[in-house]
Residue frames relative to the residue before (quaternion, step in Angstrom):
aa qw qx qy qz dx dy dz
M 1.0000 0.0000 0.0000 0.0000 0.00 0.00 0.00
M 0.4828 -0.6845 0.4737 0.2721 3.56 -1.00 0.85
P 0.5800 -0.5501 0.4449 0.4039 3.60 -1.17 0.41
R 0.5012 -0.6851 0.4515 0.2751 3.51 -1.02 0.83
Q 0.0616 -0.7963 0.6017 0.0036 3.56 -0.69 1.14
Q 0.7313 0.3665 -0.2063 0.5369 3.56 1.20 -0.45
M 0.3900 -0.6891 0.5561 0.2526 3.53 -1.20 0.57
N 0.5023 -0.6322 0.4944 0.3217 3.53 -1.11 0.66
A 0.4987 -0.6597 0.4815 0.2903 3.54 -1.10 0.78
P 0.4344 -0.6927 0.5070 0.2728 3.60 -0.81 0.94
F 0.6924 -0.5065 0.3327 0.3916 3.54 -1.23 0.59
F 0.7199 0.4607 -0.2815 0.4362 3.61 0.73 -0.98
L 0.5937 0.5329 -0.3686 0.4772 3.59 1.16 -0.45
R 0.6299 0.5137 -0.3179 0.4882 3.57 1.05 -0.80
L 0.6483 0.5222 -0.3128 0.4573 3.57 0.99 -0.85
K 0.6362 0.5178 -0.3268 0.4695 3.61 0.97 -0.82
A 0.6517 0.5100 -0.3146 0.4650 3.58 0.94 -0.88
F 0.6528 0.5078 -0.3150 0.4656 3.58 0.97 -0.84
M 0.6286 0.5362 -0.3400 0.4491 3.60 1.03 -0.73
I 0.6167 0.5158 -0.3441 0.4851 3.61 1.05 -0.70
D 0.6580 0.4939 -0.3071 0.4782 3.58 0.89 -0.92
Y 0.6526 0.5320 -0.3181 0.4359 3.57 0.99 -0.82
L 0.5629 0.5756 -0.3913 0.4457 3.60 1.14 -0.50
F 0.6589 0.4894 -0.3037 0.4839 3.59 0.99 -0.81
I 0.6168 0.5287 -0.3372 0.4758 3.57 1.09 -0.71
L 0.6498 0.5125 -0.3154 0.4643 3.60 0.97 -0.82
V 0.6169 0.5207 -0.3416 0.4813 3.60 1.04 -0.71
Y 0.6405 0.5170 -0.3180 0.4705 3.58 0.99 -0.83
I 0.6580 0.5019 -0.3053 0.4711 3.59 0.93 -0.91
A 0.6439 0.5114 -0.3192 0.4712 3.61 0.96 -0.83
T 0.6330 0.5233 -0.3216 0.4713 3.57 1.03 -0.79
L 0.6329 0.5201 -0.3229 0.4740 3.59 0.98 -0.84
F 0.6476 0.5257 -0.3130 0.4542 3.56 0.96 -0.90
I 0.6672 0.4989 -0.2997 0.4649 3.59 0.87 -0.95
I 0.6612 0.5064 -0.3070 0.4606 3.58 0.90 -0.91
S 0.7377 0.4274 -0.2451 0.4616 3.58 0.83 -0.98
T 0.6773 0.4773 -0.2970 0.4746 3.60 1.17 -0.40
F 0.8264 0.2725 -0.1068 0.4810 3.56 0.78 -1.01
L 0.7548 0.3915 -0.2259 0.4753 3.60 0.89 -0.82
F 0.8072 0.0383 0.0235 0.5886 3.57 0.90 -0.96
P 0.0872 -0.8455 0.5249 0.0455 3.62 0.44 1.15
S 0.5487 0.6220 -0.4024 0.3874 3.60 1.16 -0.38
I 0.5101 0.6372 -0.4208 0.3959 3.62 1.22 -0.34
Q 0.6079 0.5870 -0.3508 0.4034 3.59 1.06 -0.73
E 0.5657 0.6075 -0.3813 0.4069 3.58 1.17 -0.50
L 0.5568 0.6098 -0.3900 0.4075 3.59 1.14 -0.51
Y 0.7122 0.4563 -0.2454 0.4736 3.56 1.16 -0.63
T 0.7131 0.4676 -0.2574 0.4546 3.59 1.21 -0.18
H 0.5770 0.6266 -0.3815 0.3590 3.61 1.15 -0.38
S 0.7897 -0.1699 0.1477 0.5707 3.57 0.77 -0.97
L 0.6697 -0.4860 0.3879 0.4059 3.51 -1.32 0.31
V 0.6665 0.5130 -0.2991 0.4507 3.58 0.91 -0.92
S 0.6871 0.4657 -0.2986 0.4710 3.61 0.84 -0.90
A 0.6265 0.5318 -0.3396 0.4576 3.61 1.03 -0.72
Q 0.6918 0.4705 -0.2847 0.4680 3.56 0.85 -0.95
L 0.6499 0.5113 -0.3160 0.4652 3.59 0.97 -0.81
A 0.6462 0.5126 -0.3195 0.4665 3.60 0.95 -0.84
G 0.6612 0.5014 -0.3024 0.4690 3.58 0.92 -0.87
F 0.6455 0.5236 -0.3098 0.4618 3.55 1.00 -0.85
L 0.7239 0.4490 -0.2523 0.4590 3.59 0.82 -0.99
M 0.7456 0.4159 -0.2346 0.4649 3.60 0.97 -0.78
L 0.7805 0.3043 -0.1722 0.5182 3.60 1.11 -0.51
T 0.7400 0.4365 -0.2559 0.4432 3.58 0.55 -1.14
V 0.6818 0.4975 -0.3067 0.4400 3.60 0.79 -0.96
P 0.7007 0.4519 -0.3106 0.4565 3.67 0.72 -0.86
V 0.6553 0.5007 -0.3206 0.4660 3.61 0.94 -0.83
S 0.6558 0.5001 -0.3082 0.4742 3.58 0.94 -0.86
A 0.6379 0.5326 -0.3257 0.4509 3.59 0.95 -0.87
Y 0.5980 0.5624 -0.3558 0.4466 3.59 1.01 -0.78
F 0.7297 0.4239 -0.2480 0.4758 3.58 0.71 -1.06
I 0.6251 0.5450 -0.3473 0.4377 3.60 0.96 -0.80
I 0.7202 0.4397 -0.2511 0.4743 3.59 0.80 -1.00
F 0.7154 0.4675 -0.2779 0.4386 3.59 0.77 -0.99
D 0.7069 0.4475 -0.2788 0.4716 3.63 0.97 -0.74
S 0.6101 0.5667 -0.3523 0.4273 3.61 1.21 -0.33
N 0.6984 -0.4583 0.3478 0.4258 3.54 -1.34 -0.03
I 0.4825 0.6502 -0.4473 0.3799 3.62 1.24 -0.03
V 0.7942 0.1558 -0.0733 0.5828 3.61 0.88 -0.96
G 0.4115 -0.7521 0.4274 0.2870 3.59 0.93 -0.87
Q 0.8002 -0.0470 0.0506 0.5957 3.59 1.04 -0.69
S 0.4496 -0.6198 0.5554 0.3245 3.54 -1.15 0.62
I 0.6894 -0.4679 0.3389 0.4370 3.58 -1.25 0.25
G 0.6678 0.4996 -0.2965 0.4653 3.58 0.95 -0.87
K 0.6577 0.4984 -0.3145 0.4692 3.57 0.93 -0.83
K 0.6298 0.5272 -0.3349 0.4618 3.58 1.01 -0.76
K 0.6347 0.5448 -0.3190 0.4457 3.59 0.98 -0.89
F 0.7873 0.3064 -0.1499 0.5136 3.59 0.97 -0.85
N 0.4710 -0.7304 0.4065 0.2818 3.57 1.27 0.45
I 0.5193 0.5718 -0.4682 0.4292 3.54 0.78 1.08
K 0.0126 -0.7974 0.6030 0.0195 3.56 -1.21 0.41
V 0.4783 -0.6400 0.5242 0.2946 3.52 -1.32 0.42
V 0.0077 -0.7899 0.6128 -0.0206 3.56 -0.92 0.97
N 0.5214 -0.6095 0.4837 0.3502 3.55 -1.28 0.32
H 0.7369 -0.4328 0.2839 0.4348 3.59 -1.29 0.02
R 0.6610 0.4686 -0.3079 0.4987 3.60 1.27 -0.15
G 0.5658 -0.6289 0.3688 0.3851 3.58 1.28 0.06
K 0.5566 0.5992 -0.3820 0.4304 3.58 1.30 0.23
A 0.6468 -0.4959 0.4023 0.4170 3.57 -1.29 0.39
I 0.4525 -0.7038 0.4755 0.2717 3.57 -1.00 0.78
S 0.5277 -0.6311 0.4759 0.3111 3.53 -1.19 0.66
L 0.6715 -0.4873 0.3717 0.4165 3.55 -1.29 0.27
P 0.6770 0.4696 -0.3264 0.4633 3.68 0.82 -0.80
Q 0.6431 0.5086 -0.3287 0.4687 3.60 1.00 -0.76
S 0.6355 0.5156 -0.3178 0.4789 3.58 1.04 -0.78
A 0.6391 0.5297 -0.3240 0.4540 3.58 0.98 -0.84
L 0.6697 0.4845 -0.3052 0.4728 3.59 0.87 -0.90
R 0.6268 0.5403 -0.3301 0.4542 3.58 0.99 -0.82
I 0.7039 0.4573 -0.2725 0.4702 3.60 0.85 -0.94
I 0.5959 0.5467 -0.3689 0.4583 3.60 1.02 -0.68
L 0.6917 0.4580 -0.2779 0.4843 3.59 0.88 -0.92
K 0.6399 0.5412 -0.3232 0.4394 3.59 0.99 -0.85
F 0.7718 0.3540 -0.1801 0.4966 3.57 0.92 -0.92
L 0.3459 0.7576 -0.4900 0.2574 3.61 1.23 0.15
P 0.6708 0.4705 -0.3358 0.4647 3.68 0.80 -0.78
W 0.6178 0.5463 -0.3333 0.4570 3.59 1.06 -0.77
E 0.7065 0.4508 -0.2719 0.4729 3.58 0.84 -0.94
L 0.6145 0.5211 -0.3462 0.4806 3.60 1.06 -0.65
S 0.6149 0.5394 -0.3395 0.4644 3.59 1.09 -0.69
H 0.6342 0.5123 -0.3266 0.4782 3.58 0.98 -0.83
F 0.6262 0.5461 -0.3233 0.4529 3.56 0.94 -0.94
L 0.7057 0.4693 -0.2588 0.4635 3.57 0.86 -1.01
V 0.6555 0.5209 -0.3205 0.4430 3.61 0.88 -0.90
Y 0.6392 0.5169 -0.3356 0.4600 3.60 0.90 -0.87
R 0.6849 0.4792 -0.2966 0.4619 3.58 0.92 -0.83
L 0.6498 0.5112 -0.3206 0.4622 3.58 1.01 -0.74
I 0.6111 0.5363 -0.3486 0.4663 3.59 1.09 -0.63
Y 0.7424 0.4259 -0.2232 0.4666 3.56 0.90 -0.93
I 0.5627 0.6420 -0.3835 0.3522 3.60 1.19 -0.34
G 0.3371 -0.7549 0.5029 0.2520 3.58 1.08 -0.63
D 0.7538 -0.4031 0.2977 0.4250 3.55 -1.16 -0.68
V 0.4396 0.6844 -0.4779 0.3317 3.61 1.13 0.41
E 0.6726 -0.4862 0.3672 0.4199 3.54 -1.30 0.25
I 0.4731 -0.6738 0.4928 0.2815 3.56 -1.00 0.88
P 0.4579 -0.6942 0.4800 0.2794 3.59 -0.76 1.01
F 0.6005 -0.5865 0.4169 0.3486 3.55 -1.14 0.72
S 0.6048 0.5717 -0.3569 0.4242 3.60 1.05 -0.70
Y 0.6235 0.5292 -0.3412 0.4634 3.61 1.09 -0.63
T 0.6131 0.5344 -0.3361 0.4749 3.56 1.10 -0.69
I 0.6385 0.5200 -0.3160 0.4713 3.58 0.99 -0.86
I 0.6482 0.5052 -0.3160 0.4740 3.60 0.94 -0.87
S 0.6407 0.5257 -0.3181 0.4603 3.59 0.98 -0.84
I 0.6471 0.5035 -0.3108 0.4808 3.58 0.95 -0.85
L 0.6363 0.5294 -0.3199 0.4610 3.59 0.98 -0.83
I 0.6333 0.5375 -0.3263 0.4512 3.59 0.95 -0.90
Y 0.7267 0.4345 -0.2551 0.4669 3.58 0.72 -1.04
T 0.6088 0.5411 -0.3491 0.4633 3.59 1.10 -0.62
L 0.6565 0.4992 -0.3099 0.4730 3.59 0.94 -0.85
I 0.6538 0.5124 -0.3207 0.4551 3.60 0.87 -0.92
L 0.6768 0.4881 -0.2911 0.4679 3.58 0.85 -0.97
T 0.6537 0.5086 -0.3096 0.4670 3.59 0.95 -0.85
Y 0.6304 0.5288 -0.3293 0.4632 3.59 0.96 -0.85
L 0.6870 0.4841 -0.2844 0.4613 3.58 0.87 -0.95
L 0.6984 0.4836 -0.2855 0.4437 3.58 0.78 -1.00
T 0.6622 0.4860 -0.3235 0.4698 3.60 0.94 -0.77
A 0.6468 0.5132 -0.3244 0.4616 3.62 1.01 -0.71
I 0.6838 0.4678 -0.2829 0.4833 3.59 1.12 -0.58
F 0.8375 0.3163 -0.1099 0.4318 3.57 0.76 -1.06
T 0.5563 0.5767 -0.4395 0.4059 3.65 1.08 -0.14
N 0.6627 -0.5421 0.3464 0.3832 3.57 -1.15 0.63
K 0.7712 0.3271 -0.1728 0.5180 3.58 0.92 -0.88
K 0.4568 -0.7103 0.4218 0.3299 3.57 1.33 0.28
Q 0.3502 0.7397 -0.4895 0.3011 3.55 1.06 0.84
S 0.3858 -0.6781 0.5754 0.2457 3.51 -1.03 0.84
L 0.7034 -0.4543 0.3217 0.4419 3.58 -1.25 0.29
Y 0.6667 0.4947 -0.3186 0.4575 3.60 0.91 -0.84
D 0.6101 0.5261 -0.3533 0.4756 3.62 1.12 -0.57
L 0.6427 0.5218 -0.3195 0.4609 3.58 0.97 -0.83
I 0.6654 0.5081 -0.3010 0.4565 3.58 0.93 -0.90
V 0.7633 0.3741 -0.1865 0.4926 3.59 0.86 -0.99
R 0.3881 -0.7463 0.4515 0.2976 3.60 1.34 -0.12
T 0.4589 0.6258 -0.4859 0.4022 3.53 0.78 1.14
E 0.0665 -0.7633 0.6361 0.0911 3.51 -1.33 0.19
V 0.3637 -0.6980 0.5705 0.2347 3.53 -1.24 0.47
I 0.0828 -0.8257 0.5579 -0.0091 3.54 -0.64 1.18
Q 0.4909 -0.6078 0.5298 0.3301 3.52 -1.33 0.32
T 0.2826 -0.7767 0.5403 0.1580 3.57 -0.95 0.85
K 0.7705 0.1153 -0.0739 0.6226 3.59 1.29 -0.34
S 0.6775 -0.4556 0.3753 0.4388 3.53 -1.31 0.15
Q 0.2906 -0.7756 0.5410 0.1459 3.56 -0.97 0.88
S 0.3857 0.7702 -0.4565 0.2228 3.61 1.22 0.06
N 0.7149 0.4435 -0.2645 0.4714 3.60 1.11 -0.56
L 0.5794 0.5951 -0.3827 0.4046 3.63 1.21 0.06
């Protein structure tokens, strides 16, 4: 391992960067809403035919583009998401180098796993109606909240401020410049 020249990004700095990125995600979601409501209302039918078509449509129109944004921007292709660039932080591998596209993809898959499991669960809860909720849905719900809590606690309390997905993929988020003026 190389000598440490960069400081790890504190949790709240990472959170601020994610909030900036999330503003762009919200603009994308609003654009999808406008397109599907006013320009091409027939898109809404994808969400009403079946559970499978609804989940697939949501995955292709929301999860894939949002994930692709983070995968490409956090990898060595671009280097930083817009939010990370604003707050002078970036994701690096255990050697302090920019992460590869496959490493970025695995990191984002793990990072967004609770989000995607939530989508999976919500679609099923919408379609279930007024019957008793299956025990398996409770287990999935517990898994979602356990992952979210674990991700947050590890990002706050580990020495290098690494979330569980960073530990698994061997990445860390570092500061690229002094943060005293932010």
